[in-house]
C-alpha positions as CSV (number, residue, x, y, z in Angstrom):
1,H,0.0,0.0,0.0
2,I,1.5,3.3,-1.1
3,L,0.6,5.1,2.2
4,Q,2.4,2.4,4.2
5,I,5.4,2.9,1.9
6,L,5.4,6.6,2.5
7,H,5.0,6.1,6.2
8,T,8.0,3.8,6.3
9,A,10.0,6.2,4.1
10,A,9.4,9.1,6.4
11,L,10.6,7.0,9.4
12,N,13.7,5.7,7.5
13,L,14.6,9.2,6.4
14,R,14.6,10.4,10.1
15,D,16.8,7.4,11.0
16,F,19.2,8.1,8.1
17,F,19.8,11.7,8.9
18,S,20.1,11.0,12.7
19,A,23.1,8.7,11.8
20,D,22.8,6.9,15.2
21,G,23.3,10.2,17.0
22,D,26.1,11.5,14.9
23,G,23.9,13.4,12.4
24,L,21.0,15.9,12.9
25,T,19.5,16.3,16.3
26,G,16.0,15.1,17.2
27,T,14.8,18.8,17.4
28,E,16.2,19.5,13.9
29,L,14.7,16.3,12.4
30,E,11.3,16.2,14.1
31,S,9.9,19.6,13.1
32,D,6.2,20.4,13.5
33,Q,5.7,19.8,9.8
34,Y,7.4,16.3,10.1
35,K,5.4,15.4,13.2
36,S,2.2,16.4,11.5
37,L,3.0,14.4,8.4
38,V,3.8,11.2,10.3
39,K,0.7,11.6,12.4
40,E,-1.4,12.0,9.3
41,L,0.2,8.9,7.7
42,D,-0.3,7.0,10.9
43,L,-4.0,7.7,10.7
44,L,-4.3,6.9,6.9
45,C,-2.6,3.6,7.4
46,L,-5.2,2.3,9.9
47,S,-7.7,-0.2,8.7
48,T,-11.3,0.9,8.7
49,R,-12.0,-1.1,11.9
50,E,-9.1,0.6,13.6
51,L,-10.5,4.0,12.5
52,V,-13.9,3.1,13.9
53,H,-12.3,2.1,17.2
54,R,-10.4,5.4,17.2
55,C,-13.7,7.3,16.6
56,C,-15.4,5.4,19.5
57,A,-12.4,6.4,21.7
58,D,-12.8,10.0,20.6
59,L,-16.5,9.8,21.6
60,A,-15.5,8.5,25.1
61,E,-13.0,11.4,25.5
62,Q,-15.7,13.9,24.4
63,Q,-18.1,12.4,26.9
64,A,-15.5,12.7,29.7
65,K,-15.0,16.3,28.7
66,A,-18.7,17.0,28.8
67,V,-19.0,15.4,32.3
68,G,-16.1,17.6,33.5
69,S,-17.7,20.8,32.1
70,P,-19.5,23.0,34.7
71,E,-22.1,23.9,32.0
72,H,-24.3,21.2,30.4
73,K,-25.8,23.4,27.7
74,Y,-27.5,20.5,25.9
75,G,-29.1,19.0,29.0
76,E,-28.6,15.5,30.4
77,L,-30.1,12.1,30.6
78,T,-30.5,9.9,33.7
79,L,-30.3,6.1,33.1
80,S,-29.3,2.8,34.6
81,V,-27.5,0.0,32.7
82,G,-26.5,-3.6,33.4
83,Y,-25.4,-6.7,31.5
84,V,-27.2,-10.0,32.1
85,K,-24.7,-12.7,31.1
86,E,-27.2,-15.5,31.2
87,T,-29.3,-13.9,28.4
88,S,-26.5,-12.0,26.7
89,N,-28.5,-8.8,27.0
90,I,-27.7,-5.2,27.9
91,E,-30.6,-3.8,29.9
92,V,-30.9,0.0,29.8
93,T,-33.6,2.0,31.6
94,I,-33.8,5.7,30.5
95,F,-35.5,7.5,33.4
96,Q,-35.6,11.1,32.5
97,G,-34.0,14.1,30.6
98,R,-33.4,17.4,32.2
99,N,-32.8,20.9,30.8
100,L,-33.0,19.8,27.2
101,P,-32.8,22.4,24.5
102,A,-35.9,24.3,23.5
103,L,-36.2,23.7,19.8
104,D,-39.9,24.6,19.1
105,K,-41.4,28.1,18.7
106,S,-43.3,27.5,21.9
107,G,-40.0,27.5,23.9
108,L,-40.5,23.7,24.5
109,S,-39.6,20.5,22.7
110,D,-41.1,17.0,22.0
111,P,-38.1,14.9,23.0
112,Y,-37.4,11.2,22.5
113,V,-34.2,9.1,22.7
114,E,-32.7,6.5,20.4
115,L,-30.2,3.9,21.5
116,A,-27.7,1.9,19.4
117,L,-24.7,-0.4,19.9
118,L,-21.4,0.6,18.1
119,P,-19.4,-0.5,16.3
120,G,-22.0,-2.8,14.6
121,F,-19.5,-5.3,13.4
122,H,-18.8,-6.4,17.0
123,F,-22.4,-7.4,17.6
124,Q,-24.4,-10.3,16.1
125,N,-27.4,-8.1,15.3
126,G,-25.3,-5.2,14.1
127,S,-26.0,-1.7,15.4
128,K,-29.4,-2.6,16.8
129,K,-31.5,0.4,17.7
130,A,-34.3,1.1,20.2
131,K,-36.4,4.2,20.7
132,T,-38.4,5.7,23.5
133,P,-41.9,7.2,23.0
134,V,-42.1,10.9,22.4
135,Q,-42.8,13.1,25.4
136,H,-44.7,16.2,24.3
137,K,-44.1,19.9,25.2
138,T,-41.4,19.5,27.8
139,L,-37.7,20.2,28.5
140,N,-37.7,17.8,31.4
141,P,-39.2,14.6,30.1
142,T,-39.9,11.4,32.2
143,F,-39.4,8.4,30.0
144,N,-39.1,5.3,32.3
145,Y,-38.3,3.3,29.2
146,E,-36.6,0.0,29.3
147,A,-34.5,-1.3,26.3
148,V,-32.9,-4.6,25.8
149,L,-29.9,-4.9,23.4
150,S,-28.3,-8.2,22.5
151,A,-24.6,-8.4,23.1
152,S,-22.2,-11.4,23.6
153,Q,-19.8,-11.5,26.5
154,E,-16.9,-11.2,24.0
155,S,-18.3,-8.0,22.5
156,M,-18.8,-6.5,25.9
157,E,-15.1,-7.0,26.7
158,V,-13.8,-5.4,23.5
159,K,-12.3,-2.0,24.2
160,G,-14.2,0.6,22.2
161,T,-17.7,-0.9,22.0
162,I,-20.3,1.5,23.3
163,V,-23.9,2.1,23.9
164,V,-24.8,5.5,22.3
165,L,-27.9,7.5,23.1
166,G,-29.2,10.3,21.0
167,A,-31.8,12.8,22.0
168,Y,-34.1,14.5,19.5
169,D,-37.0,16.9,19.2
170,H,-39.9,15.2,17.3
171,D,-41.4,17.3,14.5
172,I,-44.6,16.4,12.7
173,L,-43.4,18.1,9.6
174,G,-39.8,18.0,8.4
175,K,-36.8,16.3,10.0
176,N,-36.6,15.8,13.7
177,D,-34.1,18.2,15.4
178,F,-30.9,16.8,17.0
179,M,-30.4,17.7,20.6
180,G,-27.3,15.8,21.6
181,I,-25.7,12.5,22.4
182,C,-24.2,10.6,25.3
183,M,-22.5,7.2,25.6
184,V,-21.6,4.4,27.9
185,P,-18.5,2.2,27.2
186,C,-19.6,-1.5,27.2
187,N,-16.7,-2.5,29.4
188,D,-17.9,0.0,32.1
189,I,-21.3,-1.8,32.3
190,P,-21.6,-4.0,35.4
191,Q,-22.7,-7.6,35.1
192,I,-26.0,-8.5,36.9
193,S,-27.3,-12.1,37.3
194,N,-30.9,-11.5,36.3
195,R,-33.8,-9.1,37.1
196,S,-34.8,-10.8,40.3
197,S,-31.2,-10.5,41.7
198,L,-31.7,-6.7,41.7
199,L,-33.7,-7.2,44.9
200,D,-30.8,-8.9,46.6
201,A,-28.7,-6.4,48.6
202,N,-25.6,-8.4,48.0
203,S,-25.9,-8.9,44.2
204,P,-24.2,-6.6,41.7
205,K,-26.4,-3.7,40.8
206,R,-27.0,-1.8,37.6
207,R,-24.9,1.3,37.1
208,N,-27.0,4.5,37.7
209,V,-25.7,7.5,35.9
210,T,-26.6,11.0,34.8
211,L,-24.8,11.9,31.6
212,P,-24.6,15.4,29.9
213,L,-25.4,15.5,26.2
214,F,-22.8,16.8,23.8
215,H,-22.3,17.5,20.1
216,I,-19.7,15.5,18.2
217,E,-16.5,17.2,17.4
218,E,-15.4,16.1,13.9
219,S,-12.0,14.5,14.4
220,K,-9.4,13.5,11.8
221,A,-10.5,9.9,12.2
222,L,-14.1,10.8,11.5
223,Q,-13.1,12.8,8.4
224,E,-11.1,9.9,7.1
225,L,-14.1,7.5,7.7
226,A,-16.3,10.0,5.8
227,L,-13.9,9.8,2.9
228,R,-13.9,6.0,2.9
229,H,-17.7,6.2,3.1
230,Q,-17.6,7.9,-0.3
231,F,-15.8,4.9,-1.8
232,S,-18.4,2.5,-0.3
233,D,-16.2,0.9,2.3
234,Q,-18.9,-1.2,4.0
235,E,-17.7,-0.9,7.5
236,A,-17.3,2.9,7.2
237,V,-20.8,3.1,5.6
238,E,-22.5,1.1,8.4
239,F,-20.8,3.0,11.2
240,L,-21.4,6.5,9.8
241,N,-24.9,5.7,8.7
242,V,-25.8,5.1,12.3
243,L,-23.7,7.9,13.7
244,S,-24.8,10.5,11.1
245,K,-28.4,9.6,10.4
246,N,-29.4,8.9,14.0
247,Y,-27.2,11.0,16.1
248,Q,-25.4,13.8,14.4
249,R,-27.2,15.2,11.4
250,R,-24.7,17.9,10.7
251,L,-21.8,15.4,10.2
252,S,-20.9,15.9,6.5
253,L,-20.8,12.8,4.3
254,K,-20.7,14.9,1.1
255,K,-17.8,14.6,-1.3
256,R,-14.9,16.8,-0.4
């Protein structure tokens, strides 16, 4: 692959001119332009699956940044989540949303939430989705909605697999308006034995969490996936179709 050849050539040139410490210094060799080139080539040499994992890691970092922010300008969702090993199911209960954006002329919204598993290639049923009912004319909806998403034990242990939740304002006419997303890494979801064990004080409990919603920052990895999407890379298509269509409508998939 030509990109891998260029990447190797860049590293070899650095080694050649360093001459085992007798040539140019590291500061002279590794200029900002050189570092930027190598970083770009590193990214371009990744497989599509590796890029998808990089994007999921970026989402996790953006979620952590949103949690640490004193201002949650897109509102937040309160939920509980647990993994039942016996049934190979992730059980998610979305309790409520708070301080969601006002996207209707009335100063209110008609919010609902969609859930999906990403990346789809790690799950038998792909990026299976679920959706709460719409709650009308409120910025503080109560959902009390339970979703069950199928996931093997192996997929739960893969670093980078996530449950993504997207909040929207339902519109009768036109497209539904995007509010924000939040996510939970699958390897952070506790195992629970079954529903009845939740009554046992000594059994593992679901994780209860309130997560701020955020808007996706379009990273280099995401831009590269969008480019591969144009060339019908199936794994890029499946990942971005979920992320773009259901969670972040302003993500550009147009030709550059």
